[in-house]
C-alpha distance (Angstrom), angle and dihedral (degrees) to the residues before:
residue distance angle dihedral
M1 . . .
T2 3.79 . .
L3 3.78 117.9 .
A4 3.79 121.2 -139.7
L5 3.81 111.8 -127.2
V6 3.80 117.8 -147.4
F7 3.79 121.8 -172.1
D8 3.76 134.2 -161.7
L9 3.82 113.0 -145.1
D10 3.81 115.3 -138.6
G11 3.79 111.0 56.6
V12 3.81 93.1 8.1
I13 3.78 107.9 56.7
V14 3.79 97.1 13.8
D15 3.81 125.4 24.1
S16 3.78 91.0 -135.2
N17 3.79 104.6 134.5
P18 3.84 95.1 97.6
V19 3.82 89.2 54.1
H20 3.80 90.7 48.1
E21 3.81 87.9 55.4
V22 3.79 92.1 52.1
A23 3.80 91.6 46.4
W24 3.81 93.1 50.0
R25 3.81 92.2 48.8
E26 3.80 92.4 48.9
Y27 3.80 93.8 45.2
A28 3.81 94.0 46.2
G29 3.80 88.9 50.4
R30 3.80 89.3 63.2
F31 3.81 86.7 67.1
G32 3.79 94.6 43.3
V33 3.81 91.8 -104.0
T34 3.79 117.0 140.0
L35 3.79 114.3 -157.4
D36 3.79 107.9 -147.9
G37 3.80 131.1 -174.8
G38 3.77 124.3 -33.2
L39 3.79 93.4 47.3
R40 3.80 92.0 137.4
E41 3.80 93.0 59.8
R42 3.82 91.1 45.1
M43 3.80 96.7 53.2
Y44 3.81 114.6 18.0
G45 3.79 113.2 100.2
K46 3.81 93.6 6.2
R47 3.79 133.5 113.8
N48 3.80 121.0 -113.5
D49 3.80 96.5 -110.8
E50 3.81 89.1 58.3
I51 3.80 92.5 46.6
V52 3.81 95.2 47.5
R53 3.80 93.0 50.9
D54 3.80 90.5 47.4
F55 3.80 93.9 50.1
F56 3.80 99.7 37.4
G57 3.81 105.4 24.9
D58 3.79 139.2 -96.7
D59 3.80 95.3 -91.6
L60 3.81 94.7 80.4
S61 3.79 118.7 109.5
A62 3.78 118.8 -115.3
E63 3.81 88.4 -108.9
E64 3.80 92.7 53.8
V65 3.80 91.8 46.0
A66 3.79 89.6 53.6
A67 3.82 92.6 44.9
R68 3.80 93.5 51.8
G69 3.78 91.4 47.1
R70 3.81 91.1 51.6
A71 3.80 92.3 47.9
K72 3.78 92.9 51.2
E73 3.81 92.3 48.2
A74 3.79 91.2 49.9
L75 3.81 87.1 54.7
Y76 3.81 90.2 48.6
R77 3.81 92.8 51.3
E78 3.79 89.7 49.0
M79 3.79 89.6 52.6
I80 3.80 96.6 51.1
G81 3.82 94.1 41.1
E82 3.77 108.7 129.3
R83 3.83 91.9 3.8
L84 3.78 93.7 75.1
E85 3.80 97.9 100.3
E86 3.80 93.3 52.3
M87 3.80 89.7 47.6
L88 3.80 95.2 58.0
V89 3.80 111.4 112.9
P90 3.83 106.3 -98.9
G91 3.78 112.8 -91.2
V92 3.81 97.3 7.0
R93 3.80 96.1 117.3
A94 3.82 93.4 50.0
F95 3.81 90.5 43.6
L96 3.80 91.9 54.2
D97 3.78 89.8 47.3
R98 3.81 92.5 52.5
H99 3.80 92.6 49.3
Q100 3.79 100.7 37.8
G101 3.81 90.5 119.2
A102 3.81 90.0 66.4
P103 3.82 125.5 83.3
I104 3.82 102.3 -93.9
A105 3.80 129.0 -171.9
L106 3.76 139.3 175.2
A107 3.81 116.2 -142.2
S108 3.79 117.5 177.5
N109 3.79 143.6 152.8
A110 3.80 86.3 -132.8
E111 3.78 125.1 122.2
P112 3.83 113.2 -94.6
E113 3.81 91.1 -120.7
N114 3.80 90.1 58.6
V115 3.80 92.8 46.1
N116 3.80 91.8 50.8
F117 3.79 92.4 44.2
L118 3.78 92.9 54.0
L119 3.79 98.5 41.9
D120 3.79 93.5 46.6
R121 3.81 100.3 37.6
A122 3.82 92.6 46.4
G123 3.81 93.7 41.2
L124 3.81 93.6 -124.1
R125 3.81 101.8 123.0
R126 3.80 93.8 94.9
Y127 3.80 91.1 67.7
F128 3.81 95.9 59.1
H129 3.78 123.1 81.9
A130 3.80 91.8 -178.2
V131 3.80 131.3 28.3
V132 3.81 119.5 -170.5
D133 3.81 120.3 179.5
G134 3.79 131.2 -172.5
H135 3.80 93.8 -91.5
Q136 3.79 95.3 58.9
V137 3.80 93.9 70.3
S138 3.78 132.0 53.0
R139 3.80 95.2 -128.9
P140 3.81 129.3 34.3
K141 3.79 127.8 -135.1
P142 3.01 133.0 -37.9
D143 3.80 77.5 53.3
P144 3.83 106.7 84.1
G145 3.81 93.9 -134.0
V146 3.81 97.4 108.4
Y147 3.79 91.7 52.0
I148 3.79 95.4 43.9
R149 3.80 89.4 50.4
A150 3.81 91.4 48.9
A151 3.82 91.6 51.4
G152 3.79 90.0 48.8
I153 3.80 92.6 52.8
L154 3.79 90.8 47.7
G155 3.79 90.4 46.9
V156 3.79 93.9 -129.9
D157 3.78 135.4 132.0
P158 3.84 107.9 -106.1
A159 3.80 87.6 -131.4
R160 3.82 87.5 66.4
A161 3.81 93.3 52.2
V162 3.79 128.5 95.9
V163 3.80 117.1 -156.0
F164 3.80 124.5 -154.6
E165 3.82 110.9 -149.3
D166 3.79 140.5 164.3
T167 3.83 105.1 -170.2
P168 3.81 136.1 61.1
A169 3.81 90.8 -119.9
G170 3.79 90.8 53.8
V171 3.79 93.0 46.7
E172 3.80 90.2 51.0
A173 3.81 90.7 49.6
G174 3.79 93.0 50.5
I175 3.79 93.8 47.9
S176 3.81 91.8 46.4
A177 3.81 88.6 52.6
G178 3.81 88.9 57.0
M179 3.80 95.0 -109.8
T180 3.79 132.2 130.8
V181 3.80 112.1 -110.6
I182 3.80 127.8 -145.8
G183 3.80 114.9 -165.0
L184 3.80 124.3 -135.6
R185 3.81 110.5 -153.4
T186 3.80 93.9 -146.0
T187 3.80 95.7 107.7
Y188 3.82 107.3 14.1
V189 3.80 125.6 26.5
N190 3.79 93.3 -154.6
L191 3.82 120.4 46.7
P192 3.82 110.4 171.3
G193 3.78 115.2 -150.7
T194 3.79 97.1 34.8
A195 3.78 118.8 126.1
F196 3.79 92.5 -144.0
S197 3.81 137.2 -0.8
V198 3.81 132.7 -151.8
D199 3.79 136.5 174.5
N200 3.81 92.8 -126.8
F201 3.81 144.1 -33.5
L202 3.80 94.0 -73.1
S203 3.80 89.1 79.4
G204 3.79 113.0 119.2
E205 3.79 87.7 -161.5
L206 3.80 88.7 63.9
E207 3.80 92.3 60.3
Q208 3.80 90.7 46.3
W209 3.80 90.7 50.8
L210 3.81 92.4 50.0
E211 3.81 91.9 48.7
A212 3.80 90.6 51.0
K213 3.81 90.4 47.5
M214 3.81 90.8 53.3
R215 3.81 92.4 48.3
M216 3.79 89.9 53.2
G217 3.82 89.1 61.3
């Protein structure tokens, strides 16, 4: 039986989290806000509205929260610019090509502008039969909504879906959706709850694991 493959974006398809950190620090500095230690825990796996309120306070209007999130992401896209290809997680393009016959989805907390930028600029959109961003669900990861929506669009049972994730919030979302989660060690070395972990998509063990999973039915 064919497995559905569901991918997070940042840290799974593109190793962009270090650039996001730089962009957040630079953008916050424009408001006189210094982002100290613990930035990873405050931003990785979260949606922009959560991050903006954490960094700038809860007294902002919804419009201002959205505006600051958009401004930061525009800065981020400017930073990655022509670097995008070199920032792709090693092996991801070839992996998608090998498995293009499977139902494939992207499900991310990311802003839709970032999702579209990456898929179009990197030429990856053709691989994905479903694309769910953080604005298509009421609650971001660790809520399972993005993954449940992706499975619904693909028309697959979540139990037949394998999620690729790099953060604890994403792993929790995938498990809560009833999916099997494979960890990418791009952001965190240890991701409890994953069925299998790899450094990137060049891993031969990953293909062996997927083949065994398919044989199990």
